[in-house]
C-alpha positions as CSV (number, residue, x, y, z in Angstrom):
1,M,25.4,-37.6,-1.3
2,P,22.6,-35.0,-1.0
3,A,21.9,-32.7,-3.9
4,F,24.0,-29.6,-4.0
5,T,22.2,-26.3,-3.8
6,D,23.4,-22.7,-4.3
7,P,22.8,-20.9,-1.0
8,F,23.2,-17.5,-2.6
9,R,20.8,-18.1,-5.5
10,R,18.3,-15.2,-5.8
11,P,14.8,-16.6,-5.7
12,R,13.8,-14.8,-8.9
13,T,16.8,-15.9,-10.9
14,R,16.6,-18.7,-13.4
15,S,20.2,-19.7,-14.0
16,L,22.2,-22.2,-16.0
17,L,22.7,-23.9,-12.6
18,A,19.1,-23.7,-11.5
19,V,17.2,-26.9,-11.0
20,G,15.4,-27.7,-14.2
21,S,11.9,-28.0,-12.7
22,V,8.7,-26.8,-14.3
23,A,7.1,-23.9,-12.3
24,A,4.6,-21.1,-12.6
25,G,6.1,-18.1,-14.3
26,A,8.0,-20.1,-16.8
27,L,9.4,-18.1,-19.7
28,F,7.2,-17.7,-22.8
29,L,9.5,-17.7,-25.9
30,A,8.1,-16.3,-29.1
31,A,9.6,-14.9,-32.3
32,C,9.6,-11.2,-33.0
33,G,7.1,-10.2,-35.7
34,D,9.8,-8.7,-38.0
35,G,9.8,-10.5,-41.3
36,A,7.1,-13.0,-40.4
37,S,5.3,-14.7,-43.2
38,S,1.8,-13.4,-44.1
39,E,0.6,-16.9,-45.2
40,G,-2.5,-18.1,-43.4
41,A,-3.8,-14.6,-42.5
42,G,-7.2,-14.7,-40.8
43,S,-10.5,-13.7,-42.3
44,D,-10.0,-10.2,-40.9
45,G,-6.7,-9.9,-42.8
46,A,-4.6,-10.0,-39.6
47,T,-1.4,-12.1,-39.7
48,P,-1.5,-14.9,-37.1
49,A,0.9,-14.5,-34.2
50,P,4.2,-16.4,-34.8
51,A,4.6,-19.8,-33.3
52,A,5.5,-19.8,-29.6
53,L,6.4,-22.2,-26.8
54,H,6.5,-22.2,-23.0
55,S,9.9,-23.1,-21.8
56,H,12.8,-22.0,-19.6
57,I,15.9,-20.9,-21.4
58,H,19.1,-22.6,-20.2
59,G,21.7,-21.9,-22.9
60,L,22.6,-20.2,-26.2
61,G,24.9,-21.2,-28.9
62,V,25.8,-20.4,-32.5
63,D,27.0,-23.0,-35.0
64,P,30.2,-21.7,-36.6
65,E,29.4,-23.5,-39.9
66,D,26.3,-21.5,-40.8
67,G,25.9,-18.9,-38.0
68,R,22.6,-20.3,-36.9
69,L,21.3,-19.6,-33.4
70,Y,20.4,-22.5,-31.1
71,V,18.5,-22.1,-27.8
72,A,18.7,-24.8,-25.2
73,T,15.5,-25.0,-23.1
74,H,13.6,-27.1,-20.6
75,E,11.7,-28.8,-23.5
76,G,14.3,-29.3,-26.2
77,I,16.6,-27.4,-28.5
78,F,15.1,-24.6,-30.7
79,T,16.3,-22.5,-33.6
80,P,14.6,-19.8,-35.6
81,D,13.0,-21.0,-38.8
82,G,12.7,-19.1,-42.1
83,T,10.1,-16.7,-40.7
84,G,12.0,-16.1,-37.5
85,S,9.7,-18.4,-35.4
86,P,11.3,-20.9,-33.0
87,R,11.4,-24.4,-34.4
88,L,12.2,-27.6,-32.4
89,V,15.4,-29.2,-33.6
90,G,15.0,-33.0,-34.0
91,D,12.3,-34.6,-31.9
92,S,13.8,-34.5,-28.4
93,R,11.8,-32.8,-25.7
94,D,14.4,-33.4,-23.0
95,D,15.5,-30.8,-20.5
96,F,18.8,-29.4,-21.8
97,M,20.7,-27.8,-19.0
98,G,24.4,-27.4,-19.6
99,F,24.9,-26.6,-23.3
100,T,27.8,-25.5,-25.5
101,V,28.7,-25.5,-29.2
102,A,32.0,-27.4,-29.5
103,G,32.5,-27.1,-33.3
104,P,30.6,-27.2,-36.6
105,K,27.4,-29.1,-36.0
106,T,29.0,-30.4,-32.8
107,F,27.1,-29.7,-29.5
108,L,27.7,-30.9,-26.0
109,A,25.0,-30.9,-23.4
110,S,23.6,-32.4,-20.2
111,G,20.2,-32.4,-18.5
112,H,17.3,-34.7,-17.9
113,P,15.0,-36.9,-20.0
114,A,11.5,-35.7,-20.9
115,P,8.6,-36.7,-18.5
116,G,7.5,-40.3,-18.9
117,S,11.0,-41.5,-20.0
118,D,12.4,-44.7,-18.4
119,Q,15.9,-43.3,-18.7
120,P,18.0,-42.3,-15.6
121,A,17.2,-38.9,-14.2
122,D,20.6,-37.4,-15.3
123,H,22.0,-37.6,-18.8
124,G,25.6,-37.1,-17.9
125,L,27.4,-35.8,-20.9
126,I,25.6,-36.2,-24.3
127,K,26.9,-35.2,-27.7
128,S,25.4,-34.3,-31.1
129,T,27.3,-34.2,-34.4
130,D,24.3,-33.2,-36.5
131,A,23.5,-29.8,-35.0
132,G,21.2,-31.1,-32.3
133,K,19.0,-33.4,-34.5
134,S,20.1,-36.5,-32.6
135,W,22.1,-37.1,-29.4
136,K,24.2,-40.0,-28.0
137,T,25.5,-40.6,-24.5
138,A,29.2,-39.8,-24.2
139,S,29.7,-40.6,-20.6
140,L,28.5,-40.5,-17.0
141,K,24.9,-41.5,-17.8
142,G,22.9,-41.4,-14.6
143,Q,26.0,-40.2,-12.7
144,A,26.4,-36.5,-13.4
145,D,24.2,-33.5,-13.9
146,F,26.2,-30.8,-15.6
147,H,24.4,-27.5,-15.3
148,S,27.2,-25.6,-17.1
149,L,29.6,-26.8,-19.7
150,D,32.6,-25.2,-21.5
151,H,35.6,-26.3,-23.6
152,A,39.0,-25.0,-24.7
153,K,41.8,-26.6,-26.7
154,G,40.0,-30.0,-26.7
155,V,39.4,-30.0,-23.0
156,I,35.9,-30.2,-21.7
157,Y,34.9,-28.7,-18.4
158,G,31.6,-29.4,-16.6
159,Y,30.1,-28.2,-13.4
160,D,28.3,-31.1,-11.7
161,S,25.5,-29.4,-9.8
162,T,24.6,-32.4,-7.7
163,R,28.0,-32.4,-6.1
164,G,29.1,-28.8,-6.4
165,L,32.1,-30.2,-8.3
166,L,34.1,-29.0,-11.3
167,R,35.0,-32.0,-13.6
168,V,37.4,-32.1,-16.5
169,S,37.8,-34.5,-19.5
170,E,40.1,-34.5,-22.5
171,D,38.0,-37.1,-24.4
172,G,34.5,-36.7,-23.1
173,T,34.7,-40.2,-21.6
174,H,37.2,-40.2,-18.8
175,W,36.9,-37.5,-16.1
176,Q,39.1,-35.9,-13.5
177,N,37.5,-34.3,-10.4
178,R,38.8,-30.7,-9.7
179,A,37.6,-28.2,-7.1
180,R,34.5,-28.2,-5.1
181,L,32.9,-24.8,-5.0
182,Q,29.6,-23.1,-4.7
183,A,29.4,-21.6,-8.2
184,L,26.6,-20.2,-10.4
185,D,28.5,-20.3,-13.7
186,F,32.0,-20.7,-15.0
187,A,34.1,-20.0,-18.1
188,V,37.5,-21.2,-19.5
189,D,40.1,-19.2,-21.3
190,P,39.8,-20.4,-24.9
191,E,43.5,-20.3,-25.5
192,D,44.7,-21.5,-22.1
193,P,42.4,-24.1,-20.3
194,S,44.5,-23.8,-17.1
195,K,42.7,-20.5,-16.5
196,V,39.1,-20.8,-15.3
197,V,36.8,-18.3,-13.7
198,A,33.6,-18.9,-11.7
199,T,30.8,-16.8,-10.3
200,T,30.4,-17.1,-6.5
201,A,28.5,-15.3,-3.8
202,D,31.5,-13.1,-3.2
203,G,32.3,-12.2,-6.8
204,V,34.4,-13.8,-9.5
205,A,36.8,-16.5,-8.4
206,R,39.8,-17.3,-10.5
207,S,41.9,-20.5,-11.0
208,T,45.3,-20.8,-12.8
209,D,45.6,-24.6,-12.4
210,G,42.7,-25.8,-14.5
211,G,40.1,-25.5,-11.8
212,A,42.0,-27.6,-9.2
213,S,41.8,-24.7,-6.9
214,F,40.2,-21.2,-6.9
215,G,41.1,-18.0,-5.2
216,P,38.4,-16.0,-3.2
217,G,35.6,-14.4,-5.1
218,E,36.2,-10.7,-5.7
219,G,35.0,-7.8,-7.8
220,P,31.5,-7.3,-9.1
221,G,28.9,-10.1,-8.7
222,M,28.1,-11.8,-11.9
223,E,25.3,-14.2,-13.0
224,Y,26.9,-15.6,-16.2
225,L,30.3,-15.6,-17.8
226,S,31.6,-16.3,-21.3
227,W,35.2,-16.1,-22.4
228,A,35.4,-15.2,-26.1
229,T,39.1,-14.5,-26.5
230,P,42.0,-14.3,-23.9
231,D,41.4,-10.5,-23.5
232,S,37.6,-10.6,-23.9
233,L,35.9,-12.2,-20.9
234,F,32.3,-11.1,-20.7
235,G,30.1,-11.1,-17.6
236,V,26.5,-10.1,-16.9
237,D,25.0,-9.4,-13.5
238,F,21.4,-9.9,-12.3
239,T,20.4,-6.5,-13.5
240,G,21.5,-7.1,-17.0
241,A,24.6,-5.0,-16.8
242,L,27.2,-6.3,-19.2
243,S,30.9,-6.0,-18.4
244,V,34.1,-7.1,-20.1
245,S,37.5,-8.0,-18.6
246,S,40.8,-7.9,-20.5
247,D,42.8,-9.4,-17.7
248,G,41.0,-12.7,-17.0
249,G,38.6,-11.3,-14.5
250,A,40.9,-9.2,-12.3
251,T,39.3,-6.0,-13.4
252,W,36.0,-5.2,-15.2
253,K,34.6,-2.4,-17.3
254,K,30.9,-2.0,-17.8
255,T,30.0,-1.7,-21.5
256,A,26.2,-1.7,-21.5
257,T,22.9,-2.8,-19.9
258,V,21.2,-5.5,-21.9
259,P,17.5,-4.8,-22.4
260,G,14.9,-6.9,-20.8
261,G,15.8,-7.3,-17.2
262,Q,17.4,-10.3,-15.5
263,P,19.6,-12.5,-17.7
264,Q,18.8,-16.1,-18.4
265,A,22.0,-17.1,-20.4
266,L,25.1,-15.5,-22.0
267,T,27.3,-16.6,-24.9
268,A,30.1,-14.6,-26.4
269,V,30.8,-16.0,-29.9
270,D,33.8,-13.7,-30.3
271,E,35.1,-10.4,-28.9
272,R,32.2,-8.5,-30.7
273,H,29.4,-11.0,-31.2
274,I,27.4,-11.5,-28.0
275,L,24.0,-13.2,-27.2
276,V,22.1,-12.7,-24.0
277,A,18.7,-14.1,-23.0
278,T,16.9,-11.9,-20.5
279,Q,13.4,-11.7,-19.1
280,D,11.8,-10.4,-22.3
281,G,14.0,-11.5,-25.1
282,I,17.1,-12.9,-26.7
283,Y,19.3,-10.0,-27.6
284,E,22.3,-10.0,-30.0
285,S,25.2,-7.5,-30.2
286,R,27.8,-7.5,-32.9
287,D,29.7,-4.5,-31.6
288,A,30.8,-5.8,-28.2
289,G,27.7,-4.6,-26.4
290,K,27.4,-1.1,-27.7
291,S,24.0,-1.9,-29.3
292,F,21.6,-4.8,-29.2
293,T,19.0,-6.3,-31.5
294,K,16.2,-8.5,-30.3
295,R,16.3,-11.9,-32.0
296,L,13.5,-13.5,-30.2
297,S,10.9,-12.3,-27.7
298,V,10.4,-13.6,-24.2
299,A,7.4,-12.8,-22.0
300,N,6.2,-14.2,-18.7
301,G,3.5,-16.7,-18.9
302,D,2.0,-19.5,-16.8
303,H,3.2,-23.0,-17.6
304,H,1.1,-26.0,-16.6
């Protein structure tokens, strides 16, 4: 079957469902200077710039055990170190596309092996139980490319971008195929996995049968969705406008505009704690989007 593409994708948008290829204009991720260590200052007394890397950002997550931020990128999983600089977790330089924190130190992901690997092009579903230090194949190795993952009540949902297909598993091993749709991102009600929403060219489409079928897209167009609580579904559009829905996506209320331009990823940890990656930074809000603090800086740079 030919690879699935999103016909409505904006050329400038790097999304969770975008193909994970290296291209000019890749994002340059660097830590903010706040609180950086002064060790190793140059002969002129200036503090060296914090460590940085060139990589696309595909996902964000927070470990509920220690509150640590994790950033899924084209070249591995990163987390801020003691100085606030991004540090590679483990030694994997794989391309992590779909990414979600499923529990304490428990991550689910998908993507592609690093260049030069002899592994199949698509990871299928992989799982880490040590906060991203190591990964094991759970299922569908070489058979699925999940560019978006979510979970609720023990049920795992994955959007297989190569087929434009929503797939569901209760154990991470055996999968059921659900609806085919042209979606950019999706989210599941954390208390009722029968309720699923997806971003489409026509707006947010809703399902009440676990993604077996979806109604037409309607309402504001969104890039990314994250469902924190049953009455706190967050969405961000391509301008960075953040909105919240208290009725499962039927109606929306704009709460703020996230700094930094177009979004790259969105994760709502709870009804007040939100993380958004945009063109110039990863921003965090702990008041439901009323205010944001930059956690990491992002600037455009060439990637070769």
